[in-house]
C-alpha positions in Angstrom: -6.3 4.4 -30.1 -9.7 4.5 -28.4 -11.7 5.1 -31.6 -13.4 8.1 -30.0 -15.7 10.4 -32.1 -18.1 13.2 -31.3 -20.8 12.0 -28.9 -18.6 9.1 -27.5 -19.3 8.5 -23.8 -16.0 8.7 -21.9 -15.1 8.0 -18.3 -12.1 9.8 -16.8 -11.3 8.1 -13.6 -9.6 9.5 -11.6 -10.0 12.8 -13.2 -8.2 15.1 -10.8 -8.8 18.7 -11.7 -10.1 17.8 -15.2 -7.0 18.1 -17.4 -8.3 15.4 -19.7 -12.0 15.6 -19.0 -12.3 19.3 -20.1 -10.5 19.1 -23.4 -12.3 15.9 -24.3 -15.7 17.5 -23.6 -14.7 20.5 -25.7 -13.9 18.3 -28.6 -17.4 16.8 -28.5 -17.2 13.8 -26.2 -19.7 13.2 -23.4 -17.5 13.0 -20.3 -17.9 11.9 -16.7 -15.0 12.7 -14.5 -14.6 10.7 -11.2 -12.3 11.4 -8.3 -12.2 11.1 -4.5 -10.7 14.5 -3.9 -13.3 17.2 -3.1 -10.7 19.9 -3.6 -9.7 18.7 -7.1 -13.3 18.3 -8.1 -14.1 21.8 -7.0 -11.3 23.1 -9.2 -12.6 21.0 -12.1 -16.1 22.3 -11.7 -14.8 25.9 -11.6 -12.9 25.4 -14.9 -16.0 24.0 -16.7 -17.0 27.4 -17.9 -20.3 27.3 -19.9 -20.1 23.6 -20.9 -23.5 22.1 -20.2 -24.0 19.3 -17.7 -25.0 16.9 -20.4 -21.5 17.3 -21.9 -19.4 17.2 -18.8 -20.1 16.3 -15.2 -18.1 15.3 -12.2 -18.7 12.8 -9.5 -17.0 12.2 -6.2 -16.6 8.4 -5.8 -14.2 5.7 -4.5 -13.2 3.7 -7.6 -12.9 0.6 -5.6 -16.7 0.5 -5.6 -18.9 0.1 -8.6 -20.1 3.3 -10.4 -23.8 4.3 -10.5 -23.8 4.4 -14.3 -22.1 2.5 -17.1 -22.2 1.9 -20.9 -19.2 4.1 -21.6 -17.4 3.7 -24.9 -14.0 4.2 -23.3 -12.4 4.8 -19.9 -9.1 6.4 -18.9 -6.9 5.8 -15.8 -3.8 7.9 -16.4 -0.9 9.6 -14.7 0.1 6.7 -12.4 -3.2 6.5 -10.5 -2.9 3.0 -9.2 -0.5 1.4 -6.6 -1.3 3.6 -3.6 -3.1 0.8 -1.7 -2.9 -3.0 -1.8 -3.0 -5.1 -5.0 -6.6 -6.0 -4.2 -7.5 -2.3 -4.3 -6.0 -1.9 -7.8 -7.8 -5.0 -8.9 -11.1 -3.6 -7.6 -10.4 -0.3 -9.5 -9.8 -2.2 -12.8 -13.0 -4.2 -12.2 -14.9 -0.9 -11.8 -13.5 0.4 -15.1 -14.3 -2.9 -16.8 -17.9 -2.8 -15.6 -18.3 0.8 -16.5 -17.6 0.3 -20.3 -19.9 -1.4 -22.7 -19.0 -4.8 -24.3 -16.2 -3.9 -26.7 -15.5 -0.7 -24.9 -11.9 0.2 -24.3 -9.9 0.9 -21.1 -6.6 2.8 -21.2 -4.3 2.6 -18.2 -1.2 4.9 -18.2 1.3 4.5 -15.4 5.0 4.3 -14.3 6.3 0.8 -14.1 9.0 -0.9 -12.0 11.7 -1.1 -14.7 11.4 2.7 -15.4 11.8 3.6 -11.7 14.6 1.1 -11.1 16.5 2.6 -14.0 16.1 6.1 -12.6 17.3 4.9 -9.2 20.4 3.4 -10.7 21.4 6.9 -11.8 21.0 8.2 -8.3 18.7 11.0 -9.3 16.9 13.2 -6.7 14.5 15.3 -8.6 14.0 19.0 -7.6 12.0 21.8 -9.0 11.4 25.5 -8.3 7.9 26.8 -8.7 6.9 30.1 -10.3 6.5 31.7 -6.9 10.0 30.7 -5.9 9.2 27.7 -3.7 11.8 24.9 -4.0 10.6 21.3 -3.9 13.0 18.4 -3.4 12.0 14.8 -3.8 13.7 12.0 -1.8 12.5 8.5 -2.9 13.6 5.1 -1.6 12.9 1.9 -3.5 12.2 -1.5 -1.8 12.8 -4.2 -4.5 11.2 -6.9 -2.4 7.8 -5.2 -2.0 8.1 -3.3 -5.2 7.2 0.0 -3.5 8.8 3.4 -3.8 8.5 5.5 -0.7 8.9 9.2 -1.3 9.1 12.3 0.9 8.7 15.7 -0.7 10.2 18.7 1.1 9.4 22.3 0.2 10.6 25.7 1.3 9.6 29.2 0.1 8.2 32.5 1.1 4.9 30.8 2.1 6.6 28.5 4.5 8.1 25.0 4.5 7.0 21.5 5.2 7.0 17.9 3.9 4.7 15.0 3.0 5.2 11.3 2.2 3.6 8.7 0.1 4.1 5.0 -0.9 3.5 3.7 -4.4 3.5 0.0 -5.5 5.3 -0.3 -8.8 4.2 -3.1 -11.1 6.1 -4.6 -14.0 4.5 -4.5 -17.4 3.8 -8.2 -17.0 2.1 -7.8 -13.6 0.0 -4.9 -14.9 -1.3 -7.0 -17.9 -2.1 -10.0 -15.6 -4.0 -7.7 -13.2 -6.0 -6.2 -16.0 -6.8 -9.6 -17.4 -7.9 -10.7 -13.9 -10.3 -7.8 -13.9 -11.9 -9.2 -17.1 -10.2 -7.0 -19.7 -8.6 -8.3 -22.8 -5.1 -6.9 -23.5 -4.7 -5.2 -27.0 -1.5 -3.3 -27.1 1.2 -1.4 -25.1 2.3 2.2 -25.9 4.9 4.7 -24.8 2.7 6.8 -22.5 -0.5 8.2 -24.1 0.8 8.0 -27.6 0.5 5.8 -30.6 4.2 4.8 -30.4 4.6 1.1 -29.4 6.2 0.5 -26.0 9.7 -0.8 -26.1 11.9 -1.3 -23.1 14.8 0.7 -24.6 16.9 3.8 -23.7 17.9 5.1 -20.3 14.3 5.0 -18.9 13.5 1.6 -20.4 10.7 2.9 -22.5 9.3 5.5 -20.1 5.8 5.4 -18.8 3.6 2.6 -20.2 0.0 2.9 -21.5 -1.9 -0.4 -21.7 -4.9 -0.6 -24.1 -7.5 -3.1 -23.2 -11.1 -3.9 -24.0 -14.1 -5.5 -22.3 -14.9 -8.8 -24.0 
């Protein structure tokens, strides 16, 4: 999908704890992982092992601002990493990714979309999971169809204690995502079911599941 080969320069932004950055570097790519979280970057650095810095490095940076280096062959923005601020913030992030890749370089954005979440809400699902240590986590989301935001509170309880936290996420339709990427100066190439080669189709109970949009810098 991204035409990567050994020696390709790849930007993983945001990278979190490196779950994409590390395997890509081990397969021969030259990777820069970018994230705002010092805690996640510390874990990513810890997991690097003996990989040299010229193969994999991490940078703490706000993606709404331009990066200090560019010329990447490809950039990833995956696991629903947009929508936490205003639309102008997401446009700024996409412009940063666009400017970071070389002409003809590709940008892949993988995220949940409005139709997927609306379909799940129609079934009245309230996800819950129990972690290996026994802690129970219950998710209580509410969806505002006017603003297109899902507001979620997570509650947890276990031997280590209990608590809760909340977050708000803007959910775009596939059409809105494509327009936003085009506004950032990226050319739309194709849509896929998550990070796979399978074409995206709005079918089934989850209306296609997560969507991955493949674009390139003109």
